[in-house]
C-alpha angles and dihedrals in degrees: 000000000000122000116186128203143152126243128217088273091061090249118149110234132185126205113205115204132178120220128196140143088285091060139259124317130191111239108174147326117224134186105239098168094121097043105031093107098042116088097198093053091046086049091054090049096048092042090055093050090051091048087050093051094039123258092240088061096053118081099160140018117204125194135145124291101249116132093250091058092044086058092043093051092050092051091048094052090049090060102035105041093182098063131066129216114220130181116239109263093210090056092047094050087047089054089052092052089050089055090053088059092047098049105031114063095194090057092048093048094046093048090051092051090047091051092050091052093051095040090052093049093045091050093074128047091207090055093046090053090046091053094049088055087064096037097052086249098309122144127219124246106253115217113245128228098230103031119069087190089071090063092061095043086053090054091047092051093047087051089050091054096035096120093047093050095046089054087047096052093045094046127115091252088086091059087087092067101042098083089055091049087058092051091046091052089050098052091041090056123106094199093092141345111284103198096087089055102038105091093046089048089051094050091049089049091053090054092046091051093051089049092046091059093038092252093292102160096205092056099050094040092048087066091064093227103114105015093055095043097237092148101033 
């Protein structure tokens, strides 16, 4: 089995694994950056691995379904008549899910909204901890960069936790931010210059934040709004 991926340096890597009744064993990881698009070179690589394992021990070779690997599989089967090349089922299904997003605007918009919710929550450690209080410690499934299936898993999990998340986002915990939202709306408005009113508005926001958390110092200071002087 061949599993391709890209590292942080944008190199194309291929992991090669061997599966049998006893389980799956990692064989090797090879940098295929220079040959990843060339069917003949990929054939030579796979053919060498089959030779190393022993043709009598190989029944099937599984790769992704890209055109270069289709050509590679065809060449490999022409040489080695006893084995079969098969596209990865997970890869094919992932491509089908990608097509749903391409051709169905509702899927695309819904997935984008789901991603934005999860991205917002996981951008702030405090918000993650708040969320866990309402989900009984459960994490959300975060969408991956390379697998479209994870987007649908993310949406399903959001749906399963819909009630918990609704309670979370409508809870009093968000009161600590509402005074700052008022200030933000004021300074972002084009109705009148805000500078002359800004410092008074900030002072009022400080007091409202304290009141919203019942003057519990630990709570309003934990937000790093007053203690760190971000709005001084």
